[in-house]
N, C-alpha and C positions, 0 to 999 in steps of 0.2 A: 190705524191699519197695521196689521201684523205682516212682517216680511217673510219670504219663503226660506226654506232650508238652504237652497242654493245661494240666496242673497246673504244669509248669515255666514256662509262659508266665504263669501266675498269679503265681508268685514273681517273675518278671522285671518284671511290671507293678507289683508292690508296691515293688520297688527303685526304679523310675522315679518313683513317687509320693513316695518318701522322698528323692529326689534322690541316690541312689547311682549316679551316672552317671560317676564318676571311674574311668577304666580300670584304674588300678593297685590298686584296692580292690574293684571291682564283682564280679569272678569269685570272689574270696576270700569275700566276704560271701554271694554267691549259693550257693556250694558248702556253706558252713556251714549256711545256712538249709535247703537241700535235705536235707543229712545229718540235721539235727535233725528234720525232718518224717518222713523215712524211718525213723529210729530210733523215733519215737513211734508211727508206724503199725504197726511190728512189735511194739513192747512193749505197747501199750495196746489194739490191735485196734479203733481208732476210724475213723470215716470221715474223708476228706481235709479237708473243710471245718472240722470241729471241731479237728483237729490243726493246720491252717493258722493258725487264729485263736489257738490256744494258743501256737504258736511265734512268730508275729509280735508277739503281745502282749509276749513276753519281749524280742524284738529292738527293740521301739519305744523302749526306754530307751537303747539304744546308738545309735539313729538319730534321736534328738531333736535339733532345731536348737539350736546353742549358739554362743557367740562367745568370743573370747580377746583379752586386752589386747595380745598380741604382734602382732595384725593390726588391732585396732581394733573397737569395738562395732558399727560399720556393717556388718561382715562376719559372716555366720553360716553354719554348715555342720552337717550331721549329726555328732553327737558323735564317731563312730568315724573320720570323715574329719578332723575338727578335731584329734583327738589325734595322728594321723599327721603332719599339717601342723605342729603345735607341736613334735613330736619332731624333725622334720627341720630346722626353722627356729630353734629356741630358741638354739642356740649362736651362730648368725649374728647374731641380734638383739643379743646382749650384746657380740659382737665389734665390731659397728658402733658401739655406744656407746663401747667401749674405744678404738677407733681415733681417734675424735674427741677424747676427753679426754687420751689420752697424747700426741697430736700438739700439742694446745693447751698442755699443761703444758711439754713439751719446748721448744716455740718460745718460750713465755713466759719460760723460764729463760735462753734464749740471748740474748746481747747482742752478736751479730756485726753490725758495720756494713759494708754492701756499698757498693762504688763505684758510680758512676752507670752505667757500662757493664754491670757485673754485675747491677744492678737491672733494667736493660732486658732483659737476657737471661733473668733469672728470671721477669720478668713475661710474656715471650713463651712461656717454657717452661710456666708454669702455665696460660696461655690455651690452648696446644696440648693439654695434658692434658684440660682441661675440655671443649673442643670434640670431642676424640676420643671421650671417654666418651659425650657426647650423641649423636654419630653412631652409635656402637656400639649404644646403647640403642634408637634409632629403627630400626636395621636388624633387631635381634632382635625388636622389637615387631611389625614388619611380617611377619617370617617366622613368628612365633608365631600371628598372627591369620589366616594362610592355612589353618590347620587348626583347626576349631572343637571338636575332641574335647578332653575335659577330663581332667586328672590332678590329683592333690594338688599337684603342683609348679606347674601352671598357675594354681591358686588362689593360691599364694604369689607368683607373678609378678604377678598382678592386683593384689594388695595392695601390692606394693613399688613399682610404677610411680608411685604417688602420692607416696611418700617421695622418689623420685628427682626427680620434677617439682618438689617443694618445695625440694629441694637446688639445682636449677637456678635457681629464682626467687630464692632467698637469695643465691646467688653473683652473679647479675646485679644484684640490688639493692645489693650491696656494691661493685658496679662493679669487681670483681676487684682490690680494694685489698689485695693480698697483702703489700705493704711499706708501712710507715708513713713519715711525713715525715722521720724520723731515719735512714731506710735500713735499719731492722730488719724482720725478718719479723713480720707482723701475726698474732697467735695465733688470733683468731676465724675469719678467712677461710681460714687454712691448715688449721685444724681441720675446717672445713666441706668444704674441698676433699678432704682425706684421707678423710673419711667418705663423700663423694660418690664418690670413686674406688673405695672398698671396696664401696659399695652397687652400683656398676656391675658389679664382679666377682661379687658375690652374685647379681645378676640373671642374669649369664652362666652361673654355676654351676647355678642351678635351671632355666634354659632347657635346658641340656644334659641334666639329669635328666628333664625333661619329654619331650625328643625320644627319649631312650633308652626311656622308658616307652611312648611311642607305638609305637615299633618293636617292642617286646616283645609288646604286646597288640594289634597292628594287625589280626590275623586273628580276633579274638574278637568 
């Protein structure tokens, strides 16, 4: 049994209240709820209001606000959205930690002493990389904020911008001391820089996913 336009609007309002406004999930959840309602209307021969409350009561568990340590307890989402965000981001979270520790360990084991000229060139090279990453992040952030529509990926971007900002602060606090007084690479700043570059790439990756989702669902 098909439900009326007014009843469809009731389902849409329910999703708005539950903050299912993420384009890449909204239609999927909407279609599932509508299908559940239509199936119950056919099978149980009940009025719409009764079926609506039965179905939404079941969905409330999936749409309950929850948080995750991957993004921090300050951020919460409906469970179904958070699960997708976690699935998309989990590998990148651990890769970010891996890039820091592997670069730290490798640099710490290296005992290469650079000449003064090479030191200056390396210092300039590392500064260029840092500034380039910062410029790219600012550009992507401006482009993202031009469109206020949300996707699961825009949520990931929102959480990661604070990690990137923290990385910037740490690098500036360390005063870009990528080489120690003996002319060796300094493990901690190099580890931070490697992680910062990887975080920048991660931000770019999810920005592209966000843009693709916007294009896919722009007519919905």
